[in-house]
C-alpha positions in Angstrom: -1.3 32.4 18.7 0.5 29.0 18.9 0.6 29.3 22.7 -3.2 30.0 22.7 -3.9 27.0 20.5 -1.9 24.7 22.8 -3.6 26.1 25.9 -7.0 25.5 24.3 -6.0 21.9 23.5 -4.7 21.4 27.1 -7.8 22.9 28.7 -10.3 21.0 26.4 -8.7 17.7 27.3 -8.5 18.4 31.1 -11.2 18.2 33.8 -11.9 21.9 32.8 -13.0 20.8 29.4 -16.8 21.1 30.0 -16.2 24.5 31.7 -14.3 25.7 28.7 -17.1 24.6 26.3 -19.8 26.1 28.6 -17.9 29.4 28.9 -17.9 29.8 25.1 -21.7 29.5 25.1 -22.3 32.2 27.7 -24.7 34.7 26.1 -23.8 38.4 25.8 -26.2 41.1 24.9 -25.6 44.6 23.5 -28.8 46.6 23.5 -29.8 50.1 22.4 -33.4 50.7 23.5 -35.6 48.0 21.9 -32.9 46.9 19.4 -30.2 44.6 20.4 -27.8 41.8 19.5 -27.6 38.6 21.6 -24.9 36.1 20.8 -22.8 33.5 22.8 -19.2 34.5 23.5 -17.9 32.2 20.7 -19.9 34.1 18.1 -18.9 37.5 19.5 -15.3 36.3 18.9 -15.9 34.8 15.5 -18.2 37.5 14.2 -17.0 40.6 16.1 -13.3 40.3 16.8 -12.6 38.6 13.5 -14.1 41.6 11.7 -11.0 43.5 13.0 -8.8 40.7 11.5 -10.5 41.0 8.2 -10.1 44.8 8.3 -6.4 44.3 8.6 -6.4 41.7 5.8 -8.3 44.2 3.6 -5.8 47.0 4.4 -2.9 44.7 3.5 -4.5 43.5 0.3 -5.3 47.1 -0.8 -1.7 48.2 -0.1 -0.2 45.2 -2.0 -2.4 45.9 -5.0 -1.6 49.7 -5.0 2.1 49.6 -4.5 3.3 46.1 -3.4 3.9 42.7 -4.8 0.6 42.6 -6.6 0.8 46.1 -8.2 1.8 44.8 -11.7 0.5 41.9 -13.8 4.0 40.5 -14.2 4.4 40.2 -10.4 0.9 39.0 -9.7 0.6 36.4 -12.5 2.6 33.4 -11.0 1.3 33.7 -7.4 -2.2 34.2 -8.9 -2.0 31.0 -10.9 -0.5 29.2 -7.9 -3.3 30.5 -5.6 -6.0 29.3 -7.9 -4.5 25.8 -7.9 -3.9 26.0 -4.2 -7.6 26.7 -3.6 -9.3 24.5 -6.3 -7.4 21.3 -5.8 -7.7 21.1 -2.0 -11.4 21.7 -2.4 -11.6 18.9 -5.0 -9.7 16.5 -2.7 -12.0 17.2 0.2 -15.0 16.8 -2.0 -13.7 13.4 -3.3 -13.7 12.1 0.3 -17.1 13.5 1.3 -19.1 13.3 -1.9 -22.6 12.1 -1.2 -22.8 13.6 2.3 -24.6 17.0 2.0 -23.7 18.1 5.5 -20.0 17.2 5.2 -19.8 18.8 1.8 -20.5 22.2 3.4 -16.9 22.1 4.5 -15.4 21.9 1.0 -13.6 25.2 1.3 -11.9 24.4 4.7 -8.6 23.2 3.1 -8.5 26.0 0.5 -7.2 28.5 3.1 -3.6 29.5 4.0 -2.6 31.1 7.3 -0.3 34.0 6.4 1.1 34.5 9.9 2.0 30.9 10.5 3.4 30.2 7.0 5.6 33.3 7.0 6.6 32.6 10.6 7.8 29.1 9.7 9.7 30.4 6.7 11.4 33.1 8.9 12.8 30.3 11.0 15.2 29.5 8.1 16.9 32.9 8.6 18.7 34.9 5.9 19.1 31.9 3.6 15.6 32.6 2.3 15.6 34.6 -0.9 13.4 37.7 -0.6 11.7 36.7 -3.9 10.6 33.4 -2.3 9.2 35.2 0.7 7.4 37.6 -1.6 6.0 34.7 -3.6 4.6 33.0 -0.4 3.1 36.3 0.8 1.5 36.9 -2.6 0.0 33.4 -2.8 -1.4 33.8 0.8 -2.9 37.2 0.0 -4.6 35.8 -3.1 -5.8 32.9 -0.8 -7.3 35.4 1.6 -9.0 37.2 -1.2 -10.4 33.9 -2.4 -11.6 33.0 1.1 -13.4 36.4 1.3 -15.2 35.7 -2.0 -16.1 32.2 -0.9 -17.5 33.4 2.4 -19.5 36.1 0.7 -21.0 33.7 -1.9 -21.3 30.3 -0.3 -21.6 31.0 3.5 -24.3 33.6 3.4 -27.6 33.0 5.3 -31.0 34.1 4.2 -30.8 37.7 3.1 -32.6 40.6 4.7 -33.5 43.3 2.0 -33.9 46.1 4.6 -30.5 45.4 6.3 -28.8 45.2 2.8 -30.3 48.6 1.9 -29.0 50.1 5.2 -25.6 48.5 4.4 -25.6 50.0 0.9 -26.3 53.5 2.4 -23.5 53.2 4.9 -21.1 52.0 2.1 -22.1 55.0 0.1 -21.2 57.2 3.1 -17.8 55.5 3.2 -17.3 56.2 -0.5 -18.1 59.9 0.1 -15.6 60.1 2.9 -12.9 58.6 0.7 -13.9 60.8 -2.2 -13.7 64.0 -0.1 -10.2 62.9 1.2 -11.3 62.6 4.8 -8.3 61.2 6.8 -9.7 61.1 10.3 -10.1 57.4 11.3 -13.0 58.2 13.6 -15.2 59.3 10.6 -14.8 55.8 9.0 -15.4 53.9 12.2 -18.6 56.0 13.0 -20.0 54.5 9.8 -18.1 51.2 10.1 -19.6 50.1 13.3 -23.2 50.4 12.2 -22.1 48.8 8.9 -20.9 45.8 10.8 -24.3 45.6 12.6 -26.2 46.0 9.3 -24.2 43.4 7.6 -24.7 41.0 10.6 -28.5 41.5 10.3 -28.4 41.2 6.5 -27.4 37.5 6.5 -24.0 38.2 4.9 -21.3 37.2 7.3 -20.5 40.2 9.5 -16.7 39.9 9.2 -16.9 41.0 5.5 -17.8 44.5 6.8 -14.1 44.8 7.8 -13.0 44.2 4.2 -15.5 46.7 2.9 -14.3 49.4 5.4 -10.7 48.7 4.4 -11.5 49.2 0.7 -12.5 52.9 1.4 -9.6 53.8 3.8 -7.6 56.3 1.7 -4.0 55.6 0.8 -1.8 58.5 -0.2 1.9 57.7 -0.9 4.2 58.9 1.8 4.1 59.0 5.6 0.6 60.7 5.7 -1.3 57.6 4.5 -4.2 56.7 6.8 -4.1 53.2 5.4 -0.5 52.7 6.5 -1.2 54.2 9.9 -4.2 52.0 10.5 -2.3 48.9 9.3 0.6 49.6 11.6 -1.7 50.4 14.5 -3.9 47.3 14.1 -1.2 44.8 13.4 0.0 44.2 17.0 -3.6 44.2 18.3 -4.5 41.5 15.8 -1.3 39.5 16.2 -1.2 39.5 20.0 -4.9 40.0 20.8 -7.5 39.0 18.2 -5.8 35.9 16.7 -4.7 34.4 20.1 -8.3 34.9 21.4 -9.7 33.3 18.3 -7.3 30.4 18.6 -8.1 29.9 22.3 -11.8 29.8 21.5 -11.7 27.6 18.4 -8.7 25.2 18.7 -10.0 23.3 21.8 -10.4 19.8 20.3 -11.0 16.9 22.7 -8.4 14.4 21.5 -8.2 12.0 24.4 -11.2 10.1 23.2 -10.1 10.1 19.5 -10.2 6.7 17.9 -8.7 5.4 14.7 -12.2 5.6 13.2 -12.2 9.4 13.9 -8.8 9.9 12.3 -9.9 8.1 9.1 -13.3 9.7 9.0 -13.9 11.4 5.6 -14.1 14.9 7.1 -10.7 15.1 8.9 -9.2 12.8 6.2 -10.4 15.1 3.5 -9.1 18.2 5.3 -5.6 16.7 6.0 -5.3 15.4 2.4 -6.5 18.7 1.0 -4.1 20.8 3.1 -1.1 18.5 2.7 -1.4 17.0 -0.8 -4.0 19.3 -2.5 -2.0 22.5 -1.8 1.2 20.9 -3.0 -0.3 19.5 -6.2 -2.4 22.6 -6.9 0.3 25.2 -6.4 3.1 23.3 -8.2 0.8 22.2 -11.0 -0.6 25.7 -11.8 2.9 27.3 -11.3 4.3 24.7 -13.8 1.5 25.5 -16.2 2.1 29.2 -16.0 5.8 28.8 -16.5 5.4 26.2 -19.2 3.1 28.5 -21.2 5.6 31.3 -20.7 2.9 33.4 -19.0 5.2 33.8 -16.0 8.7 32.8 -14.8 10.1 31.6 -11.5 11.0 34.3 -9.0 14.6 35.3 -9.2 17.0 33.0 -7.4 14.2 30.5 -6.6 14.4 26.7 -7.6 11.5 24.3 -8.1 12.5 22.4 -5.0 12.1 25.6 -2.9 8.8 26.3 -4.5 7.8 22.8 -3.4 8.6 23.7 0.2 6.6 26.9 0.0 3.7 25.0 -1.5 3.8 22.7 1.6 3.8 25.7 3.9 0.7 27.0 2.2 -1.0 23.9 3.7 -0.9 25.6 7.1 -4.5 26.6 7.1 -5.1 27.1 10.8 -6.8 30.6 11.3 -8.8 30.9 8.1 -9.5 27.2 7.9 -10.9 27.2 11.5 -13.0 30.2 10.6 -14.4 28.7 7.5 -15.1 25.5 9.5 -17.1 27.4 12.0 -19.2 28.8 9.2 -19.6 25.5 7.5 -20.8 23.5 10.4 -22.4 26.1 12.7 -25.8 24.9 11.6 -26.6 21.2 11.1 -23.0 20.0 11.5 -23.1 18.9 15.1 -22.2 15.3 14.1 -18.8 16.5 12.9 -18.1 18.7 15.9 -14.4 18.5 16.7 -13.6 16.3 13.6 -13.1 19.3 11.3 -10.8 21.0 13.9 -8.9 17.8 14.3 -8.3 17.6 10.6 -7.2 21.3 10.5 -4.7 20.8 13.3 -3.2 17.6 11.8 -3.0 19.0 8.3 -1.5 22.3 9.4 1.1 20.6 11.6 2.1 18.1 9.0 2.3 20.7 6.2 4.3 23.1 8.3 6.8 20.5 9.4 7.3 19.0 6.0 7.6 22.4 4.4 10.2 23.4 6.9 12.2 20.2 6.3 12.1 20.4 2.5 13.2 24.0 2.5 16.0 23.3 5.0 17.3 20.5 2.8 17.2 22.7 -0.3 19.1 25.5 1.3 21.6 23.1 2.7 22.2 21.6 -0.8 22.5 25.1 -2.2 
């Protein structure tokens, strides 16, 4: 994914930059008789491929709730508090910079996201010195962040609703419920309903990627090796990690930076995103964690120090994938004036957060 992002940046700032942008706008049509869907390549990637990513996120979330790090209140309380702060404060920071600009304010949720893959990847660079409880805390906060992002997308980034398409969606969801209730474990049965559900959700005005989360909610999970949920999760993971996310990064990370001026860097949109990811995440996660511990509602993970929690809070500022996705929703209509600025802010904020988080954690482990 990092390689794809770098490639997108190189191409976007080369003589092929216009070709790159034009290629993303090539229209593709899928038609069945008189009905059909016509979208540019970029939206097929963001609405279609990313539905597979959200399916995987939904499966991981369901597993964690049923038997993982979020399966008991005592385990979920501290990362839950931290995630609330890690979403609310960055959004407030961004809004402070952009208050009064109704178009820019559409991007308030951009710095609220955390990229699980990148954050955990950076943490893994520190090797066996990382306590398992610290890694579990980061994973739990990121999962709560993903859940928050899903709710935000469903509520705040929904277009004008179509009652007919919503009714079709409801009927298909009921069909998924029946499959789960009857204990059907053939994945083909769920996808036979899941694909038309994606189309119905797309036509309804709700963002189509949320269909992936809904499908995941009805995939049955039985403890043991026979779990369809675990099988699908393991099957999808390499396709998402090495296919969906790199393609998404290639399509969305191409920011023309050669013509970037100082005025662009200090524009309220990128400045709000960078400040939200870097400072908002740090203040929000540490502040709410301190509140939960101070009120004795939760305690620090075993073997974890506050300085290490500070490093993890900085790593949560690596927004990348989900931030880019929310940015594409926020500014896809009426935000042409900020084209590229939001992605510039995401890249700068994610790089700074990842670098500082790595350095802080490396220093704490060296001192320990």
